[in-house]
N, C-alpha and C positions, 0 to 999 in steps of 0.2 A: 581440465575439461577442454575438449576439442572445440575450436571455434568454427569448424566447417559444418556444412549441411544445415539441418534444421536449427541446431543450437546457434550457429552463426547468424542465421536470419533473425532469430529471436533476440539475440544480443544487440541487434541493430534497431530494435523497436523504438519508436518515439514514445513519449509519455502518453499520448492519446491511444496508441496501439496497446500499450501495457494496461491502461485504464479499461479499455474495452474488454480485454481478456479477463482482468481481475473481476470486473462487474459481472461478466457472464458466469464465471466460476462461482462467485459469491451467491448469485441468484440460484444456480443449480444446487448449491450446498445448503440452501435454506436460510440465507442471510436476508431476512425480509425487510430490514431497514438499511437502505443504501443511499447515501448522499454523496454527491461529488460537486465540487465547485465548478460552475459553468464558466465563470469569468473572474479570474483571480484579481483583476483590477478593481472589482467591486466588493471584494471581501477584505476582512481584516488581514493585513500583511502577515504572511507566514503561516496562516491557518492551513492545516494539512488538506491535501487534495481529496481524500476519501474518509468518510466516517461510515463504518459498517457495524450494524447491530444484529445480533442473533438472540432475540428475547427468550426463546425456549431454552437456550443454553446459558443465558446470562452473560453473553460476551459482547464487548464493544471494542472495536479497533479504530484507531486513528492512524492513517498512513499517508505519508508524502510519497509521491511517485517521481522517480527520476530515471533518465536514460543512464546508460552505463557510464557516460562521461559527465553527467550532470552533477552539480554541486548544490548542496543546500545553502540557503542564505542564512545570515545571522538571525533574521526573524523566524525562519522555519526551524532553526535549531532551538530558539527560545520556546516556541510552541511545543516541539517534540519533548524537550527536557521538562518543561513545565507540566505538560500533561502526564508524563511519567512520574514526576514528583508528587502529583495529586492522585496517584493510584490508578491511572489509566494506562492502557496498552497502546503506546505510540511508537512509531518508527518509520523507516524508509524502506520501500521496495523498489527494486531495479529488475530489468529483464533477466539478469543472472539468477535472481531469486525464483523466477518462473522455471528456468532450466533446472535448477537444483531441487525444485519442488518445495522450497521453503514456504512460498505463498500458499500452496495447497496444504502443507502441514499446519500452518497457522489458521487457515480457514476451516480445517477439519477439527480444530480445537486441540490438536496435539502440540505440545510444547509452545503454547501461546505464551509469549514473553512480555515482560514489562520493558519500558524504555531503557 
């Protein structure tokens, strides 16, 4: 994948920029239940940044958002793995997932994966 042009600017997104794009896309695609942690310092350590629910399609996603270089913490890994082991769809999204359309694919319900 080329890192120039639009793709290059997307790859430089902060977590906040990625979150704004994901929440906008989720709203446009009918995800009526959208929760994001406003201040992680007041939340359970490691709890994912986003919880997205699509009641009409019976879908619920837990997603941690990271920059391209960002790393998950041990607490975040514990939540993502634990949510997956209990039958939930949990994972990490990065700007590259926006470029590759993975986020769009998962929000449209195609290839929604477990952790």
